[in-house]
C-alpha positions as CSV (number, residue, x, y, z in Angstrom):
1,M,-64.1,4.1,12.9
2,L,-60.7,3.8,14.5
3,L,-59.5,6.9,12.7
4,A,-62.5,8.8,14.0
5,W,-61.8,7.7,17.6
6,F,-58.2,8.8,17.4
7,A,-59.2,12.2,15.9
8,W,-61.8,12.6,18.7
9,N,-59.3,11.5,21.5
10,L,-56.2,13.4,20.2
11,T,-57.9,16.5,18.8
12,Y,-61.3,17.2,20.3
13,L,-60.4,16.1,23.9
14,V,-57.0,17.7,23.9
15,G,-58.4,20.9,22.4
16,S,-61.3,21.2,24.8
17,T,-59.8,19.8,28.0
18,G,-56.1,19.7,27.4
19,Q,-56.0,15.9,28.0
20,S,-56.5,12.8,25.9
21,W,-57.3,9.6,27.8
22,G,-53.6,8.6,27.8
23,R,-52.5,12.1,28.9
24,K,-55.0,11.9,31.7
25,V,-53.6,8.6,33.0
26,A,-50.1,10.0,32.7
27,G,-50.9,13.2,34.4
28,L,-50.1,15.5,31.4
29,K,-52.0,18.4,30.1
30,V,-51.5,20.5,26.9
31,V,-52.2,24.2,27.5
32,N,-51.6,27.6,26.0
33,S,-49.4,30.3,27.6
34,E,-52.4,31.3,29.9
35,G,-52.8,27.7,31.1
36,E,-56.0,27.1,29.2
37,P,-57.0,24.4,26.7
38,I,-55.8,25.1,23.2
39,G,-59.0,24.6,21.2
40,F,-59.8,22.2,18.4
41,W,-58.1,23.8,15.4
42,R,-54.8,24.4,17.3
43,A,-54.9,20.8,18.6
44,L,-55.4,19.5,15.0
45,G,-52.6,21.6,13.6
46,R,-50.3,20.5,16.4
47,N,-51.1,16.9,15.8
48,L,-50.5,17.2,12.0
49,F,-47.2,19.1,12.5
50,A,-46.1,16.4,15.0
51,M,-47.0,13.6,12.6
52,Y,-45.6,15.1,9.4
53,I,-42.6,17.2,10.6
54,S,-41.5,16.3,14.2
55,A,-41.7,12.5,13.8
56,P,-40.3,11.7,10.3
57,L,-37.1,13.6,10.9
58,L,-35.7,10.8,13.2
59,Y,-38.1,12.0,15.9
60,L,-35.8,15.0,16.4
61,G,-38.8,17.3,16.9
62,F,-39.9,15.2,19.9
63,L,-36.3,14.8,21.3
64,W,-35.9,18.6,21.2
65,V,-37.4,18.7,24.7
66,V,-34.2,17.3,26.1
67,W,-32.2,20.4,24.9
68,D,-34.9,23.1,25.1
69,G,-35.0,25.4,28.1
70,Q,-38.8,25.5,28.0
71,K,-39.0,21.8,27.4
72,Q,-41.0,22.3,24.2
73,A,-41.1,20.0,21.2
74,W,-41.1,21.6,17.7
75,H,-44.9,21.3,17.4
76,D,-45.2,23.0,20.8
77,K,-43.0,25.8,19.7
78,V,-44.9,26.4,16.4
79,F,-48.3,26.3,18.1
80,R,-47.3,28.0,21.3
81,T,-48.3,25.2,23.6
82,F,-46.9,23.7,26.7
83,V,-47.2,20.2,28.2
84,L,-47.7,20.4,32.0
85,R,-47.1,17.5,34.3
86,R,-49.4,17.1,37.3
87,I,-47.3,16.4,40.4
88,V,-48.7,13.7,42.6
89,L,-47.5,13.6,46.2
């Protein structure tokens, strides 16, 4: 049951709206190069890549945003996605 909820939240919601519940609270959105949601399959692949490649290697794939000019993690580069931050004034 918990696994199904995580899959729905991190894959279905991110794929269809660009935001999981946590991303919505944090003001973040995952989009493609046109600024649109990335779709279910791309969100699933991005999550699996992040879990099995970006994270196990000392989280270097996630830390890559510090040095990258486009502020993309490895899984963002591979799946051609961008994480946008909503600016609240």
